[in-house]
C-alpha positions in Angstrom: 18.8 33.1 -13.2 15.9 33.2 -15.8 16.9 29.6 -16.7 16.5 28.6 -13.1 13.2 30.2 -12.7 11.8 28.6 -15.8 12.6 25.1 -14.7 11.6 25.6 -11.1 8.3 27.2 -12.0 7.4 24.0 -13.7 8.2 22.1 -10.5 6.1 24.5 -8.4 9.2 25.5 -6.4 11.0 28.8 -6.7 14.8 28.4 -6.5 16.8 31.5 -6.1 20.4 32.4 -5.7 22.3 31.4 -2.6 21.5 34.7 -1.0 17.7 34.1 -1.1 16.2 34.2 2.4 15.3 30.9 4.0 11.7 31.9 4.5 11.4 32.2 0.7 12.8 28.7 0.3 10.3 27.4 2.8 7.5 29.0 0.9 8.8 27.4 -2.3 8.8 23.9 -0.7 5.2 24.4 0.6 4.0 25.1 -3.0 4.7 21.5 -4.1 1.6 20.3 -2.3 -1.5 22.4 -3.0 -4.5 20.2 -2.2 -5.9 18.9 1.0 -5.5 15.1 1.4 -8.6 13.3 0.3 -8.7 9.5 -0.4 -11.3 10.1 -3.1 -9.3 12.9 -4.9 -6.0 12.9 -6.8 -4.2 16.2 -6.2 -1.8 15.4 -9.0 -4.5 14.6 -11.5 -6.6 17.5 -10.1 -9.7 15.3 -10.3 -11.8 12.7 -8.4 -10.6 9.2 -8.7 -13.0 7.2 -10.9 -15.0 4.3 -9.6 -12.9 1.1 -9.7 -15.5 -0.5 -12.1 -15.4 2.4 -14.5 -13.7 2.0 -17.9 -11.6 5.0 -17.3 -10.2 3.8 -13.9 -7.0 2.1 -15.2 -6.4 4.9 -17.8 -6.7 7.4 -15.0 -4.1 5.5 -13.0 -1.8 5.3 -16.0 -2.2 9.0 -16.5 -1.3 9.5 -12.8 1.9 7.5 -13.3 2.9 9.5 -16.4 2.3 12.8 -14.5 4.5 11.6 -11.6 7.3 10.7 -14.1 7.0 14.1 -15.8 7.3 15.8 -12.4 10.3 13.7 -11.5 12.0 14.7 -14.7 11.4 18.4 -13.8 12.9 17.9 -10.4 15.9 16.2 -12.0 16.4 19.1 -14.4 16.2 21.6 -11.5 18.7 19.5 -9.5 21.2 19.4 -12.4 20.9 23.2 -13.0 21.4 24.6 -9.5 25.0 25.3 -8.4 25.2 25.3 -4.6 24.7 22.5 -2.1 22.1 24.7 -0.4 20.1 24.9 -3.6 20.4 21.2 -4.3 19.1 20.5 -0.9 16.1 22.7 -1.5 15.3 20.6 -4.6 15.8 17.3 -2.7 13.5 18.5 0.1 10.8 19.5 -2.5 11.2 16.1 -4.2 10.9 14.4 -0.9 7.6 16.1 -0.1 6.3 15.5 -3.6 7.1 11.8 -3.5 5.3 11.5 -0.2 2.3 13.3 -1.6 2.3 11.2 -4.7 2.2 8.0 -2.8 -0.1 8.8 0.2 -2.7 11.0 -1.5 -2.6 9.8 -5.1 -1.2 6.3 -5.7 -2.4 4.6 -2.5 -6.1 5.7 -2.9 -6.3 3.9 -6.2 -5.3 0.7 -4.4 -7.6 0.9 -1.4 -9.9 -2.1 -1.5 -7.7 -4.2 -3.8 -7.9 -7.8 -2.6 -5.0 -9.3 -0.7 -3.6 -12.8 -1.4 -0.4 -14.3 -0.1 0.7 -15.0 -3.7 -0.8 -11.8 -5.2 1.3 -10.0 -7.7 -1.1 -7.8 -9.7 0.4 -4.8 -11.4 -2.9 -2.9 -11.5 -5.0 -1.6 -8.6 -8.5 -3.2 -8.2 -7.6 -5.9 -10.6 -6.5 -9.3 -9.2 -4.7 -9.8 -5.9 -1.8 -8.2 -4.2 0.5 -9.5 -1.4 1.9 -7.1 1.2 5.5 -7.1 -0.2 4.2 -6.6 -3.7 2.0 -3.7 -2.6 5.1 -1.9 -1.3 7.3 -2.6 -4.3 4.7 -2.1 -6.9 3.5 1.3 -5.6 7.1 2.5 -5.4 7.7 1.2 -8.9 4.7 3.1 -10.2 6.0 6.3 -8.6 9.1 6.0 -10.7 11.5 4.3 -8.2 13.7 2.1 -10.4 13.5 -1.3 -8.7 12.7 -4.8 -9.5 9.3 -5.2 -7.9 9.4 -8.9 -7.9 12.9 -9.3 -6.3 12.1 -6.6 -3.7 8.8 -8.0 -2.8 10.3 -11.5 -2.4 12.7 -10.3 0.3 12.1 -10.7 4.0 10.1 -7.8 5.4 13.1 -6.4 7.3 15.3 -6.5 4.1 12.7 -4.5 2.2 12.9 -1.7 4.9 16.7 -1.7 4.6 16.6 -1.6 0.8 14.5 1.5 0.5 14.9 3.4 3.8 17.4 5.3 5.9 17.4 5.8 9.6 16.4 2.2 10.2 15.4 1.4 13.8 14.2 -1.7 15.7 11.5 -1.9 18.4 10.0 -4.8 20.3 6.6 -3.4 21.3 4.0 -1.0 19.9 4.3 1.4 22.8 7.9 2.2 22.1 7.3 2.2 18.3 4.4 4.7 18.5 6.2 6.9 21.0 9.2 7.0 18.7 7.0 7.9 15.7 5.4 10.7 17.6 8.8 12.3 17.9 9.7 11.8 14.3 9.1 14.2 11.4 6.0 14.0 9.1 7.4 11.5 6.6 6.5 8.2 4.9 8.1 5.2 6.5 8.2 1.5 5.7 7.8 -1.0 8.5 8.7 -4.7 8.5 6.9 -6.9 11.0 7.6 -10.6 11.8 5.7 -11.7 8.7 4.3 -8.6 7.1 5.4 -5.3 5.6 3.7 -2.0 4.9 3.9 1.8 5.0 3.5 4.1 8.0 2.4 7.6 7.2 3.1 10.3 9.8 1.1 13.5 9.3 -0.4 16.2 11.5 -3.6 14.2 11.4 -2.0 11.2 13.0 -0.1 7.9 12.3 -1.6 5.5 9.8 -0.6 2.0 8.8 -1.1 1.5 5.0 -0.8 -2.1 3.8 -2.3 -5.1 2.0 -4.0 -6.5 5.0 -4.7 -10.2 5.5 -7.2 -9.4 8.4 -10.9 -8.7 8.1 -11.9 -7.9 4.5 -8.3 -8.8 3.4 -7.8 -5.7 1.2 -5.4 -2.8 0.9 -6.3 -0.4 3.6 -5.2 2.6 5.7 -5.9 2.2 9.4 -4.8 3.9 12.6 -1.5 2.4 13.7 -2.5 2.5 17.3 -5.6 0.4 16.6 -4.0 -2.1 14.1 -4.3 -5.7 15.2 -1.6 -6.8 12.8 0.8 -4.3 14.2 -0.1 -5.4 17.8 0.6 -9.1 17.0 4.2 -8.6 15.9 7.1 -9.2 18.3 9.6 -7.1 16.3 9.3 -3.9 14.3 12.0 -2.7 11.8 11.1 0.7 10.5 12.9 3.2 8.3 12.4 6.6 6.7 11.4 6.2 3.0 10.6 9.7 1.9 13.4 11.2 3.9 16.0 8.9 2.5 18.3 11.3 0.6 20.0 8.5 -1.3 16.7 7.0 -2.5 15.4 10.5 -3.5 18.6 11.0 -5.6 18.2 7.6 -7.2 14.5 8.5 -7.9 15.5 11.8 -9.5 18.3 10.2 -11.7 16.3 7.0 -12.4 19.1 5.0 -11.0 18.5 1.4 -10.1 17.9 0.5 -6.4 20.1 -2.3 -5.1 18.6 -4.9 -2.7 20.1 -4.9 0.7 19.6 -8.4 2.3 
């Protein structure tokens, strides 16, 4: 039991034996995220994100990636140590929540304002240009998801969704899409449009579309899904659950390669 507590304390979750009450498990999961979401603040780095022109901007981003990798390794150790399926599910749920937090409130803010270009492939935020598919594959790669960011980004938008998500659904208008999302849990989703791809973040605060936009300023941005012109223009929406994809979370924990699903 002491061995369990040592590993889990590092992961900010408190796994107990199979007889531990569910309310304690819920409290353990909630401790993974301790900071209020703020696009100017990295809850993992515990510091404000440097100005994009500052010399410590890229080093800060590299440090963030290292911290995410270290946390992933702790989750993996916890997953390997626990015995019951119930305990393993607790670790997966905590890892799910952490990965969502890592992307939405830590990695994405570094990228906001990065210039879009159809052929953009930059591997660093605020440096060069990024296309919509590369924004999805690169940010996942930087969170430790073992995928080929080039091959994933070069897939059709709907294939990208099928590659990294579970519970894939198809809609033909934004009304049905948004109504369905309102009924879904707070998770991070990937959405493929006719000729575009990005993330949908569902939180208590609302539903946002996070993507490398080719409209307006043509930069990586987070906008209200209900007000997005790019979403409104599409005739087909293929959306899947990213952070709630148990297979992907296991692959992330084990650093297993993600296979492309055409």
